[in-house]
GUGUKE-692278 format. One line per 8 residues: number of its first residue (from 1); their letters; for each residue z, y, x of N, C-alpha, C. Coordinates in Angstrom, 2 decimals. Layout:
BEGIN
NUM	A	Z:Y:X:Z:Y:X:Z:Y:X  ...
END
This chain:
BEGIN
1	MELSRAKT	-1.24:-58.69:9.57:0.12:-59.01:8.64:1.11:-58.03:8.46  0.64:-57.35:8.39:1.67:-55.67:7.88:0.91:-55.44:6.57  -0.65:-55.81:6.22:-0.71:-55.41:5.58:-0.29:-56.27:4.24  -0.90:-57.57:4.73:-0.23:-59.12:3.74:1.67:-58.77:3.84  2.18:-58.53:4.49:3.22:-58.16:4.46:3.69:-56.73:2.61  3.05:-55.66:3.43:3.11:-54.84:2.51:2.26:-54.96:1.30  1.48:-56.15:0.46:0.82:-56.27:-0.54:1.61:-57.63:-1.72  3.18:-58.70:-0.55:3.78:-59.38:-1.12:4.51:-58.36:-1.67
9	LLIAAFLL	5.70:-57.42:-0.70:6.31:-56.86:-1.21:5.90:-55.94:-2.26  4.80:-55.01:-2.52:4.04:-54.89:-3.76:4.41:-55.54:-5.29  3.96:-57.17:-4.59:3.60:-57.81:-5.80:5.37:-57.93:-6.19  6.20:-58.51:-5.16:7.82:-58.57:-5.73:8.53:-57.37:-6.60  8.01:-56.09:-6.06:8.58:-55.06:-6.73:7.89:-54.63:-7.65  6.72:-55.31:-8.25:6.51:-55.00:-9.70:7.19:-56.11:-10.53  6.94:-57.44:-10.10:7.74:-58.90:-10.70:9.19:-57.65:-10.82  9.92:-57.09:-10.03:10.91:-56.83:-10.54:11.46:-55.90:-11.83
17	LNVFLFYH	10.01:-54.92:-11.43:10.24:-53.52:-12.52:10.28:-54.57:-14.13  8.77:-55.79:-13.66:8.58:-56.02:-15.44:10.05:-57.36:-15.97  10.67:-57.55:-15.12:11.94:-57.90:-15.66:12.55:-57.30:-15.83  13.13:-56.45:-15.59:13.67:-55.05:-15.49:13.82:-54.27:-16.79  12.53:-53.92:-17.19:12.28:-53.34:-18.23:12.04:-54.81:-19.56  11.77:-55.64:-19.18:11.88:-56.73:-20.14:13.27:-57.18:-20.97  13.88:-56.90:-19.79:15.88:-56.79:-20.32:15.92:-55.57:-21.18  15.98:-54.67:-20.55:16.26:-53.43:-21.33:15.36:-53.97:-22.64
25	IWEEQGES	14.26:-53.79:-22.74:13.16:-54.08:-24.09:14.94:-55.10:-25.22  14.78:-55.98:-24.37:15.76:-57.65:-25.42:17.17:-56.96:-25.76  17.46:-55.97:-24.68:18.82:-55.77:-25.27:18.91:-54.35:-25.94  18.03:-54.09:-26.02:18.13:-52.74:-27.08:17.61:-53.09:-28.60  16.98:-53.97:-28.76:16.03:-54.53:-29.95:16.25:-55.68:-30.09  16.73:-56.61:-29.19:17.24:-58.03:-29.89:18.01:-58.21:-30.92  18.90:-57.43:-31.16:19.45:-57.76:-32.87:18.39:-57.25:-33.97  17.32:-57.03:-33.55:16.14:-56.50:-34.62:14.91:-57.40:-34.90
33	LLPFGQEE	15.15:-57.41:-33.71:13.51:-58.99:-33.65:13.91:-60.61:-34.11  13.16:-61.15:-34.31:13.62:-61.84:-34.61:13.06:-62.95:-33.07  13.96:-64.13:-32.20:14.26:-64.25:-31.79:13.46:-65.63:-30.89  12.52:-65.79:-31.35:11.28:-67.17:-30.94:10.87:-66.85:-29.61  10.33:-67.80:-29.62:10.09:-68.40:-28.28:8.39:-68.66:-28.63  8.40:-69.04:-29.76:6.84:-69.53:-30.51:6.64:-69.31:-31.46  4.92:-68.87:-31.14:4.26:-68.47:-32.85:4.74:-69.44:-33.55  4.99:-70.81:-33.46:4.19:-71.71:-34.73:6.02:-71.57:-35.53
41	ELSQLQSA	6.81:-70.84:-34.76:7.61:-71.05:-35.16:8.71:-70.06:-36.27  8.17:-69.02:-36.02:7.93:-67.56:-36.23:7.20:-67.85:-38.07  5.52:-68.23:-37.69:4.95:-68.83:-38.77:5.39:-69.15:-40.00  6.46:-70.79:-39.20:7.30:-70.84:-40.50:7.60:-70.61:-40.96  8.85:-69.97:-40.44:9.77:-68.93:-40.80:9.04:-67.91:-41.79  8.66:-67.39:-41.49:7.86:-66.48:-42.59:7.28:-66.86:-44.01  7.03:-67.83:-43.61:5.78:-69.25:-44.18:7.48:-69.08:-45.67  8.86:-69.22:-44.89:9.71:-69.83:-46.27:10.32:-68.41:-46.48
49	LDDAKLEM	10.46:-67.77:-46.30:10.86:-66.84:-46.62:10.24:-66.58:-47.82  8.99:-66.85:-47.06:7.50:-66.12:-48.50:7.84:-66.93:-49.98  7.96:-67.92:-49.41:8.41:-69.10:-50.79:9.20:-68.71:-51.34  10.78:-68.42:-50.65:11.64:-68.46:-51.50:11.84:-67.27:-52.05  11.09:-66.14:-51.68:10.61:-64.93:-52.45:11.97:-63.42:-51.63  12.45:-64.14:-50.63:13.04:-63.49:-49.95:12.73:-62.56:-48.60  12.68:-60.93:-48.18:12.40:-60.20:-47.31:13.71:-60.28:-46.33  13.38:-60.39:-45.10:14.23:-60.12:-44.09:14.67:-58.78:-43.30
57	AAGLPRGG	15.76:-58.14:-44.15:16.08:-56.88:-44.06:16.89:-56.89:-42.98  17.16:-58.26:-42.41:18.44:-57.81:-41.65:18.06:-58.49:-40.30  18.24:-58.21:-39.07:17.91:-58.51:-37.38:18.89:-59.80:-37.26  18.55:-60.88:-37.16:18.58:-62.17:-36.18:19.83:-61.58:-35.38  20.49:-62.37:-34.83:21.24:-61.76:-33.58:21.26:-63.28:-32.97  21.77:-63.21:-31.82:21.79:-63.80:-30.97:22.31:-65.25:-30.34  22.07:-66.13:-30.84:22.99:-67.92:-30.72:23.17:-67.88:-29.27  23.07:-68.76:-28.77:24.05:-69.36:-27.05:25.06:-68.86:-26.91
65	IRIGHLVV	25.84:-69.23:-28.12:27.72:-68.86:-28.35:28.32:-70.47:-28.36  29.10:-70.33:-27.32:30.27:-72.01:-27.53:31.45:-71.27:-27.80  31.66:-71.51:-29.38:33.38:-70.96:-29.45:33.95:-72.60:-30.07  35.05:-72.33:-30.83:36.37:-73.64:-31.26:36.20:-73.37:-32.58  36.77:-74.27:-33.61:37.44:-73.72:-34.83:38.19:-72.55:-34.30  39.25:-72.15:-35.91:40.14:-70.90:-35.96:40.95:-71.66:-36.40  42.22:-72.26:-35.79:43.55:-72.54:-36.62:44.05:-71.09:-37.23  44.36:-71.21:-38.57:45.27:-70.64:-39.76:45.77:-71.32:-40.43
73	EPWEIERS	46.70:-70.60:-40.38:48.28:-70.86:-41.58:48.24:-70.33:-42.70  49.51:-70.88:-43.99:49.49:-69.83:-45.50:50.19:-68.46:-44.56  49.24:-67.61:-45.28:50.54:-65.90:-45.04:51.35:-65.72:-46.17  53.02:-65.98:-45.37:53.95:-65.52:-46.01:54.77:-64.46:-45.34  55.07:-63.80:-46.26:55.38:-62.51:-45.97:56.93:-62.06:-46.86  57.47:-61.50:-46.36:59.02:-61.12:-47.95:58.40:-60.24:-49.11  58.67:-60.36:-49.19:58.46:-59.66:-51.10:58.98:-58.38:-51.04  59.44:-57.65:-50.15:59.89:-56.00:-50.57:59.11:-56.00:-49.61
81	EIVFPVWE	57.99:-56.87:-48.23:57.06:-56.69:-47.57:55.47:-55.69:-48.38  55.83:-56.97:-49.20:54.62:-56.48:-49.99:54.53:-55.11:-50.96  55.94:-55.40:-51.56:55.33:-54.74:-52.59:55.81:-53.36:-53.03  56.86:-52.88:-51.26:57.15:-51.27:-51.71:55.68:-50.23:-50.56  55.09:-51.13:-49.84:53.98:-50.82:-49.07:53.10:-50.09:-50.18  52.60:-51.14:-51.39:51.58:-50.61:-51.81:52.22:-49.42:-52.80  53.82:-48.98:-53.31:53.91:-48.54:-54.65:54.56:-47.23:-53.83  54.39:-46.91:-51.67:53.89:-45.99:-51.37:52.61:-45.47:-51.29
89	ALGMQGEA	51.55:-46.51:-51.46:50.45:-46.01:-51.08:49.84:-45.57:-51.97  50.32:-45.51:-53.24:50.15:-45.29:-54.81:50.74:-43.94:-54.59  51.22:-43.60:-53.88:52.01:-41.84:-54.08:52.97:-41.87:-54.30  53.87:-42.67:-54.04:55.20:-42.77:-55.07:56.61:-42.82:-54.19  57.50:-42.11:-53.79:58.63:-41.52:-53.13:60.29:-42.12:-53.27  60.33:-42.43:-52.64:62.02:-42.11:-52.79:62.81:-43.32:-53.76  63.54:-42.95:-54.55:64.44:-43.38:-54.99:63.76:-44.26:-56.88  62.32:-43.86:-56.43:61.76:-44.03:-57.88:61.90:-45.35:-57.92
97	VSNALEEQ	61.60:-45.93:-56.40:60.66:-47.55:-56.36:61.86:-48.05:-57.13  63.13:-48.65:-56.71:64.18:-49.69:-57.41:64.14:-49.34:-58.50  63.86:-47.98:-59.46:64.09:-47.77:-61.00:63.15:-48.62:-61.44  61.43:-48.72:-60.69:60.80:-48.67:-61.17:59.92:-50.16:-61.52  60.49:-51.01:-60.26:60.37:-52.47:-60.45:60.88:-53.02:-62.08  60.36:-53.99:-61.56:60.94:-54.88:-63.65:60.05:-56.00:-63.01  61.63:-56.89:-63.41:60.87:-58.48:-63.57:60.37:-58.85:-64.51  58.98:-59.72:-64.32:58.52:-60.14:-65.52:58.49:-61.56:-65.38
105	PAQAGEER	58.48:-62.46:-66.67:58.41:-63.87:-66.67:57.22:-64.42:-65.89  56.83:-65.20:-65.13:55.25:-65.29:-64.43:55.52:-66.87:-63.87  53.88:-67.59:-64.49:53.95:-68.81:-64.04:54.75:-69.52:-62.46  54.85:-70.66:-62.40:54.54:-71.80:-61.22:54.30:-71.11:-60.05  54.94:-70.72:-59.04:54.44:-69.79:-58.05:53.92:-68.77:-58.11  53.97:-68.60:-59.14:53.93:-66.90:-59.11:55.07:-65.78:-59.24  54.96:-64.25:-59.08:56.08:-62.93:-59.27:55.16:-62.20:-59.89  55.99:-61.19:-60.82:55.17:-60.16:-61.17:55.56:-58.73:-61.39
113	VIISRHGR	55.47:-57.94:-61.08:55.83:-56.47:-60.50:55.41:-55.72:-61.31  55.96:-54.74:-62.15:55.56:-53.65:-62.32:55.39:-52.46:-62.09  54.80:-51.85:-61.99:54.62:-50.31:-61.19:54.23:-49.16:-61.95  55.18:-48.55:-62.54:55.27:-47.77:-63.26:54.83:-45.72:-62.92  53.37:-45.65:-63.32:53.21:-44.58:-63.07:52.88:-43.31:-64.03  54.22:-42.68:-64.00:54.10:-41.68:-64.73:53.33:-40.91:-65.13  52.67:-40.65:-66.28:51.82:-40.02:-66.46:50.08:-40.82:-66.97  50.26:-42.19:-66.18:49.04:-42.58:-65.77:48.92:-43.83:-66.16
121	GDYKLVLR	50.08:-44.22:-66.42:50.15:-45.93:-66.90:50.96:-47.08:-65.74  50.44:-48.08:-66.21:51.63:-48.98:-65.37:50.17:-49.38:-64.54  50.96:-49.67:-63.56:50.12:-50.82:-62.38:51.38:-52.89:-62.28  50.70:-53.52:-62.39:51.23:-54.83:-62.57:50.49:-55.56:-61.05  51.37:-55.95:-60.59:51.41:-56.79:-59.40:51.62:-57.77:-58.81  50.67:-59.05:-58.67:50.90:-60.26:-58.83:50.98:-60.89:-57.96  52.46:-61.13:-57.20:52.08:-61.76:-55.74:52.69:-63.61:-56.01  51.49:-64.44:-55.51:51.10:-65.86:-55.61:51.36:-66.31:-54.09
129	EGGTVSLS	51.63:-67.79:-54.41:52.47:-68.62:-53.15:50.44:-68.47:-52.26  51.39:-68.88:-50.81:49.72:-69.20:-50.27:49.15:-67.79:-50.09  49.22:-66.35:-50.21:48.40:-65.58:-49.70:48.26:-64.37:-50.09  48.15:-65.10:-51.36:47.57:-64.36:-53.09:47.97:-62.96:-53.50  47.36:-61.71:-53.37:48.52:-60.41:-54.15:47.06:-59.46:-54.80  47.34:-59.06:-56.26:46.96:-58.91:-56.93:47.52:-57.54:-57.44  46.14:-56.43:-57.87:46.91:-55.20:-58.36:46.10:-54.97:-59.31  46.22:-54.29:-60.26:45.91:-54.41:-62.00:46.74:-53.52:-62.11
137	SELDKSLE	45.66:-52.43:-63.61:46.24:-51.08:-64.10:45.21:-50.86:-65.22  46.66:-49.73:-65.82:45.62:-49.84:-67.91:45.26:-48.11:-67.24  45.04:-47.59:-66.33:44.52:-46.67:-65.88:42.80:-46.19:-66.86  42.78:-45.35:-67.80:41.42:-45.36:-68.73:40.47:-46.40:-67.60  39.72:-46.62:-68.05:38.21:-47.00:-67.60:36.84:-46.58:-67.37  36.80:-45.69:-68.26:35.54:-45.04:-68.63:35.45:-44.27:-66.73  34.32:-44.58:-66.62:33.32:-43.99:-65.24:33.72:-42.12:-65.24  34.08:-41.94:-64.10:33.91:-40.46:-63.75:32.36:-40.41:-63.29
145	ENVAWDEM	31.54:-39.67:-63.65:30.22:-39.48:-63.55:30.26:-38.51:-61.81  28.95:-37.94:-60.96:28.93:-37.24:-59.91:30.25:-37.67:-58.84  30.68:-39.12:-58.93:31.32:-39.05:-57.58:30.83:-39.96:-56.52  30.82:-38.73:-55.18:29.69:-39.82:-53.98:30.80:-41.32:-53.64  29.53:-41.84:-53.41:30.20:-42.79:-52.92:30.75:-42.97:-51.62  31.23:-41.95:-51.05:31.58:-42.38:-49.37:32.77:-41.71:-49.52  32.94:-41.07:-50.92:34.65:-40.21:-51.12:35.13:-41.63:-51.40  34.82:-42.28:-52.38:35.41:-43.28:-53.28:35.84:-44.60:-51.84
153	ERVAQDFV	34.88:-45.18:-50.97:34.84:-45.60:-49.61:36.24:-44.64:-48.75  36.62:-43.44:-48.91:37.62:-42.54:-48.23:38.91:-43.02:-48.67  38.97:-42.52:-50.20:40.19:-42.47:-51.20:40.55:-44.74:-50.54  39.52:-45.26:-51.07:40.02:-46.54:-50.65:40.89:-46.99:-49.79  39.78:-46.91:-48.33:40.41:-46.39:-47.07:41.80:-45.61:-46.81  41.87:-44.66:-47.55:43.13:-44.06:-47.05:44.58:-45.08:-47.35  44.00:-45.93:-48.65:44.91:-46.73:-49.29:45.52:-48.09:-48.30  44.06:-48.78:-48.20:44.32:-49.55:-47.03:45.31:-49.81:-45.61
161	DAIPYMAD	44.47:-48.32:-45.52:45.34:-47.70:-44.05:46.78:-47.46:-44.04  47.62:-47.34:-45.37:48.48:-47.10:-45.92:49.44:-48.91:-45.55  49.00:-49.48:-45.86:49.50:-50.89:-45.72:49.37:-51.74:-44.43  50.15:-51.74:-44.15:50.76:-52.70:-43.05:49.64:-54.25:-42.90  50.28:-55.03:-43.62:49.06:-56.06:-43.74:47.87:-55.54:-44.11  47.20:-54.49:-44.51:45.48:-54.80:-44.29:45.90:-53.95:-43.01  46.03:-54.14:-42.48:45.29:-53.37:-40.63:44.31:-54.86:-40.35  44.27:-55.76:-40.75:43.52:-56.52:-39.57:42.43:-56.66:-40.80
169	FELDYMQH	41.87:-55.88:-41.71:41.14:-56.31:-43.45:39.63:-54.92:-42.39  38.61:-54.62:-41.98:37.22:-54.47:-42.26:36.61:-54.02:-43.49  35.90:-52.75:-43.26:34.89:-52.66:-44.38:33.67:-53.26:-44.25  33.62:-54.47:-45.23:32.15:-55.00:-45.49:31.31:-54.60:-46.00  31.58:-54.58:-47.67:30.14:-53.50:-47.97:30.73:-53.56:-49.16  29.84:-52.32:-50.43:30.47:-51.93:-51.53:29.10:-52.61:-52.72  29.71:-53.13:-53.77:29.10:-53.18:-55.06:29.68:-52.40:-55.92  28.24:-51.43:-57.34:27.71:-50.58:-57.65:27.76:-51.15:-58.62
177	GQEWTVIN	28.47:-51.09:-60.12:28.25:-51.19:-61.79:28.29:-50.17:-62.13  28.31:-50.33:-63.55:27.84:-48.79:-64.24:29.69:-48.47:-64.91  30.42:-49.33:-64.96:31.65:-48.91:-65.03:32.93:-49.36:-63.77  32.55:-49.76:-63.08:33.13:-49.85:-61.43:32.72:-49.89:-60.22  33.09:-49.46:-59.45:32.55:-49.99:-57.59:33.81:-50.95:-56.66  33.36:-51.76:-56.68:34.14:-53.16:-55.63:34.03:-52.56:-54.07  35.24:-52.35:-53.61:34.24:-51.60:-52.36:35.57:-53.34:-51.32  34.31:-53.91:-50.68:34.64:-55.69:-50.10:34.59:-54.73:-48.65
185	YRQHHDHF	36.41:-55.50:-48.05:37.10:-55.92:-47.06:37.08:-57.45:-46.67  36.42:-57.60:-45.01:37.06:-58.63:-44.30:38.74:-58.97:-43.43  39.24:-60.01:-43.36:39.80:-59.71:-42.29:39.25:-60.01:-40.99  39.89:-59.62:-39.93:39.53:-60.33:-38.73:39.97:-60.99:-37.86  39.64:-61.52:-36.83:40.46:-61.63:-35.67:40.05:-61.61:-34.44  40.32:-61.64:-33.75:39.41:-61.98:-32.00:37.89:-60.99:-31.95  38.06:-60.53:-33.16:36.54:-59.67:-32.40:35.45:-60.61:-33.81  36.08:-61.44:-34.18:35.17:-62.49:-35.07:36.00:-62.00:-36.94
193	PLYAGYLQ	34.84:-61.69:-37.62:34.64:-61.42:-39.27:35.29:-63.08:-39.59  36.54:-63.00:-40.65:37.21:-64.10:-40.67:37.07:-63.41:-42.25  35.75:-64.13:-42.88:35.47:-64.16:-44.27:36.50:-65.28:-45.34  37.29:-65.95:-44.86:37.91:-66.55:-45.61:38.97:-66.04:-45.85  39.01:-64.40:-45.41:40.75:-63.84:-45.81:39.76:-63.03:-46.40  40.13:-62.44:-47.51:39.25:-60.60:-47.46:40.05:-60.08:-49.26  39.67:-58.82:-49.29:40.29:-57.30:-49.88:39.26:-57.37:-50.72  38.88:-57.13:-52.04:38.32:-56.50:-52.94:39.48:-55.48:-53.70
201	VFMNGLDL	38.40:-54.56:-53.78:39.21:-52.96:-53.70:38.35:-52.59:-55.02  39.25:-52.01:-56.36:38.43:-51.95:-57.49:38.25:-50.36:-57.75  37.16:-49.57:-57.65:37.78:-48.29:-57.82:36.78:-47.69:-59.16  37.48:-46.44:-59.61:37.20:-46.08:-61.15:36.78:-44.25:-60.51  35.72:-43.88:-60.34:35.70:-42.68:-59.86:36.32:-42.55:-58.48  37.41:-41.69:-58.32:38.40:-41.53:-57.62:39.74:-41.65:-57.55  40.19:-42.94:-59.02:41.11:-43.69:-59.36:41.17:-45.22:-58.55  41.90:-45.61:-58.14:41.87:-46.73:-57.20:42.84:-47.93:-58.41
209	TGFYLYRL	42.27:-48.41:-59.26:42.49:-49.23:-60.50:43.11:-50.43:-60.15  42.83:-51.28:-58.99:43.57:-52.35:-58.28:42.71:-53.05:-57.39  42.99:-54.73:-56.71:42.54:-54.42:-55.88:43.45:-56.74:-56.18  42.48:-56.81:-55.26:42.80:-58.72:-54.59:42.21:-58.98:-53.39  43.70:-59.82:-53.05:43.80:-59.57:-51.43:44.08:-61.26:-50.89  43.20:-61.65:-50.65:43.53:-63.03:-50.02:43.88:-62.86:-48.49  45.06:-62.93:-47.94:45.12:-63.74:-45.89:45.52:-64.49:-45.74  44.78:-64.23:-45.04:45.61:-65.59:-43.86:46.29:-65.65:-42.67
217	EPVGFAEQ	46.60:-66.77:-41.74:47.93:-65.59:-40.88:47.14:-66.77:-39.53  46.31:-65.58:-39.09:45.44:-66.68:-38.24:46.27:-67.29:-36.60  46.92:-68.84:-36.16:46.98:-69.60:-35.15:46.23:-69.17:-33.46  45.23:-69.07:-33.46:44.32:-69.15:-32.85:43.13:-70.06:-32.54  42.38:-70.02:-31.53:40.86:-71.02:-31.25:41.17:-72.27:-30.55  40.89:-73.30:-31.13:41.16:-74.73:-30.71:40.51:-74.91:-29.41  41.02:-75.49:-28.81:40.85:-75.31:-27.01:39.34:-76.41:-27.01  38.83:-76.78:-27.70:37.05:-77.64:-27.58:36.07:-76.13:-27.82
225	AREIVPPS	35.60:-76.19:-27.55:34.47:-75.09:-27.61:33.36:-76.73:-27.85  32.47:-75.55:-28.96:31.00:-76.11:-28.78:29.96:-75.34:-29.18  28.60:-75.90:-28.71:27.38:-74.59:-29.09:27.20:-74.42:-30.56  27.25:-73.71:-30.56:26.88:-73.59:-32.35:24.93:-73.54:-32.56  25.01:-73.94:-33.66:23.55:-73.97:-34.70:22.55:-72.61:-34.15  21.64:-72.42:-33.56:20.87:-70.99:-33.26:20.79:-70.42:-34.82  20.54:-69.45:-34.59:20.55:-68.69:-36.71:18.85:-68.19:-37.04  18.41:-68.98:-36.40:16.56:-68.81:-36.49:16.71:-70.77:-37.41
233	TALLRFLE	17.67:-71.29:-36.61:17.71:-73.20:-37.18:18.52:-72.97:-38.41  19.68:-72.01:-38.36:21.22:-72.09:-39.12:19.77:-70.91:-40.87  19.17:-70.21:-40.27:18.74:-69.57:-41.75:17.23:-70.26:-41.83  16.50:-71.48:-41.47:15.47:-72.34:-41.97:16.27:-73.01:-42.53  17.55:-74.07:-42.72:18.16:-74.69:-42.95:18.68:-74.31:-44.16  19.48:-72.79:-44.56:19.43:-72.30:-45.73:18.72:-71.95:-46.94  17.12:-71.95:-46.04:15.72:-72.00:-46.90:15.84:-73.13:-47.64  15.34:-73.92:-46.60:15.58:-75.53:-47.52:16.30:-75.79:-48.52
241	VYAPDGRQ	17.35:-75.59:-48.61:18.05:-75.71:-49.55:18.41:-74.79:-50.82  17.93:-73.00:-50.62:17.70:-71.95:-51.58:17.20:-72.23:-52.68  17.95:-72.32:-53.94:17.05:-71.87:-54.89:16.69:-70.41:-55.67  14.75:-70.49:-55.53:14.90:-68.98:-55.94:14.97:-68.87:-57.55  14.84:-68.04:-58.11:14.51:-67.63:-59.67:13.14:-66.76:-59.60  12.94:-66.55:-58.40:11.67:-65.69:-59.16:11.70:-64.24:-58.73  12.53:-63.92:-58.44:12.48:-62.67:-58.48:12.83:-61.96:-57.04  12.14:-61.16:-56.16:12.07:-60.94:-54.59:13.01:-60.19:-54.60
249	KAIVDFSL	14.38:-60.61:-54.32:15.61:-60.15:-52.72:15.24:-60.16:-51.40  16.24:-59.75:-50.95:16.37:-59.46:-49.59:17.54:-59.86:-49.00  17.83:-60.27:-47.30:18.75:-60.90:-46.57:19.09:-59.18:-45.78  20.42:-58.95:-46.40:21.06:-57.61:-45.94:21.95:-58.32:-44.67  22.25:-59.05:-44.61:23.25:-59.44:-43.80:23.15:-60.93:-42.87  23.72:-60.74:-42.02:23.27:-62.00:-40.97:24.24:-62.03:-40.20  25.41:-62.88:-39.97:26.28:-62.34:-39.02:27.42:-63.95:-39.23  27.79:-63.46:-38.11:28.78:-65.29:-37.23:30.10:-64.68:-37.58
257	GYYSQEYD	30.94:-65.60:-38.24:32.15:-65.55:-38.91:32.63:-67.06:-38.56  33.98:-66.53:-39.15:34.93:-67.96:-40.02:34.83:-67.69:-41.10  34.90:-69.27:-42.16:34.64:-69.29:-43.69:35.72:-70.39:-43.91  36.27:-70.75:-44.96:36.98:-72.07:-45.11:37.03:-71.84:-46.78  37.12:-72.65:-47.65:38.06:-72.81:-49.28:39.25:-72.31:-48.54  40.50:-72.10:-49.38:41.61:-71.81:-49.99:42.26:-73.30:-49.62  42.78:-73.84:-48.81:43.46:-74.69:-48.91:45.32:-74.89:-49.90  45.63:-76.17:-49.73:46.68:-75.72:-50.14:47.78:-76.55:-48.78
265	AERWEIPP	47.43:-76.18:-47.59:48.06:-76.91:-46.62:49.04:-76.58:-45.49  49.45:-76.55:-44.74:50.24:-75.61:-43.75:49.86:-75.50:-42.53  48.44:-75.90:-41.98:47.59:-75.06:-41.05:46.67:-76.07:-41.35  45.08:-75.83:-41.09:44.21:-75.91:-40.73:43.21:-75.30:-40.09  42.25:-76.29:-39.64:41.10:-75.42:-38.53:40.12:-75.06:-39.77  39.64:-74.10:-39.00:38.28:-72.98:-39.75:36.92:-73.22:-39.28  35.70:-73.83:-39.70:34.36:-73.66:-38.80:34.05:-72.61:-39.40  33.29:-71.91:-37.29:32.39:-70.81:-37.22:30.91:-71.21:-38.49
273	VWRIRLNN	30.91:-70.07:-39.45:29.99:-70.05:-39.72:28.55:-68.61:-39.74  27.37:-68.95:-40.25:26.87:-67.72:-39.98:26.68:-67.86:-42.09  26.63:-66.32:-42.12:26.68:-66.03:-43.43:25.95:-64.64:-43.64  25.39:-65.28:-44.83:24.24:-65.18:-44.92:24.43:-63.58:-46.41  23.81:-62.35:-46.44:24.07:-62.01:-47.88:22.87:-60.95:-47.94  23.14:-61.68:-49.22:21.84:-60.61:-49.99:21.99:-59.47:-50.84  20.60:-59.15:-51.38:20.61:-57.38:-51.62:21.49:-57.56:-52.99  21.56:-58.82:-53.49:21.77:-58.68:-55.08:23.13:-59.47:-55.18
281	GELYYINA	24.13:-59.14:-53.41:25.97:-59.67:-54.06:26.12:-61.07:-53.02  24.84:-62.60:-53.32:25.26:-63.51:-53.17:25.45:-63.44:-51.79  26.78:-64.47:-51.68:26.89:-64.95:-49.81:26.52:-66.61:-50.20  26.27:-66.66:-48.99:26.16:-68.29:-48.53:26.52:-68.09:-47.13  26.87:-69.74:-46.84:28.24:-70.10:-45.71:27.32:-71.17:-45.57  26.39:-70.96:-43.97:25.94:-71.72:-43.07:27.00:-72.25:-41.55  27.76:-74.07:-41.70:28.02:-74.52:-40.44:27.94:-73.84:-39.12  27.74:-73.48:-38.46:27.09:-73.22:-37.62:27.54:-74.06:-36.18
289	FTGHLER	28.24:-75.73:-36.93:28.83:-76.49:-35.52:27.33:-77.84:-36.46  26.88:-77.87:-37.91:26.36:-78.49:-38.36:25.40:-78.20:-39.15  25.21:-76.77:-39.74:23.95:-76.23:-39.92:23.94:-76.29:-41.70  24.35:-77.71:-41.99:24.60:-77.14:-43.32:25.55:-76.19:-44.96  25.20:-76.16:-45.57:25.65:-75.12:-46.73:27.13:-75.72:-46.43  27.88:-74.79:-46.62:29.27:-75.20:-47.33:29.54:-73.77:-48.22  30.00:-75.84:-49.07:30.05:-75.08:-50.76:30.80:-74.49:-51.40
END
């Protein structure tokens, strides 16, 4: 009897050890492995990726999450609270602020402000109804060579950190061209990316030449939570509608967040989405409730 009990305890111990080891492997590698339980499903996905000439360079996150819509409102803020932080972030100080602001004729629902930076040309700040602010400049557009990307990122981040209404924007990704660099930020709310709110900072070497901001005011999550489409299913749905152009590309980011088009409304609900970003900058949003591509 004692020998039989010892064998039973030993087997149970090995089973617990296997469960423990499997759990830790899953925890450490769960976001870098394709989470499929069946080889057939994995084969189907790989075949669809090959047909689309896409490489999966990003891991799929885990599914099984229940969340609700995000309720948002248009962003409204006093004019001075928009203009003066930008002026100060550009390095201006004191009384020069009021002397350098000049009202310009604008379209309906739009206000323009000229910010003069002595010796470097003017900045034009445009404020539009609904939460959009843009900044452009007349600085020399010739590209400065031998400027490290992390240095450009640091200059842009210092600018963003200096403006209070950009505090809920986080770095997303960078795009580099022959004469420009765009540093993309995304708004976030309660640990979720809010892709509908975004900030693009335009850099020429270490000169910040402008930005484009669209900001929303999150109210909170809807009470009714629903289970979202698994990431593997969302990826397959995307591959069903994706139109390849013959060039090999890679999926470099696959993440869960919230996205909607811009609406002229007092309040609306935004669905959760799986965002798919390709290495050439293309972005796709799959509705995480329906599995359909958001247009």
